[in-house]
N, C-alpha and C positions, 0 to 999 in steps of 0.2 A: 703515489702514497705520498700524502702528505708530510709534513715536520711534526705535527702531532701523534701520529701513528706508526713512525718507520720501526718502532722496536717492535709493535705485536706484529707486521709484517716479517719482522726478520726471523723473530722467536717461531712465527708459523711456517715458515719455509724449513729451517731448521729443524723443527719438530716433527714435519713431513718427512724430511731426507733420515732423519734418525730414526723412524718407526719402519720406514723402506727398509731399510740396513737391516735392522733388529730382525725383519720378517725372513728377510733374505738369510739368516743365519749368520750375518760377517761377526767377524769378531771383534772387539772393541777399539786394536787400535785400527782396525781399518775403518771403523766409524771416525773414531778421531781424525783421521787422515781424508775422509770424505768433509768431514765439516772445514777442517782447515782450509782444503779444497775449495767447499762453496764460497767460504766467507772468502776468498781471493777473488773468485768469479764476480762476487757482488761487488766487492770495493772496485775492479775494474770497470763493471756495468756503472758504479756511481761516477769515476771518474769522465766517463765518455758523456753522461749525461747526468750532472749533479742532482737536478731538481728535475724527477722526469712527471712532477705532478703538473708542470707548467708546459706540457706539451700540447700541439693542437690536437682536441680530442673529434673524431669525427664519429658524429652521434649514430648516424646511418649510413649503410652500406650505399656506395652508388650503383643506378639503375640506369647505368647506360647502353645494357644488352640491348639488341632488336628483340629479344623474346619477349621483351618487357612490355612493349608496348601493345604485344595481344591479349 
């Protein structure tokens, strides 16, 4: 996720989380708790890798399997 759309990605993750909680019939307080927990998880991930967009991207999976030569 690049720096220009990090809010869009975060909003999408949180909306999905809230939708899942509401569909499961969760109480409002439980939804708030889940949001706080998810934000903590995202913050921890950001601290481990501040800019995941700069990670090396593998375009295609490795095809080193012997069966691939057939």
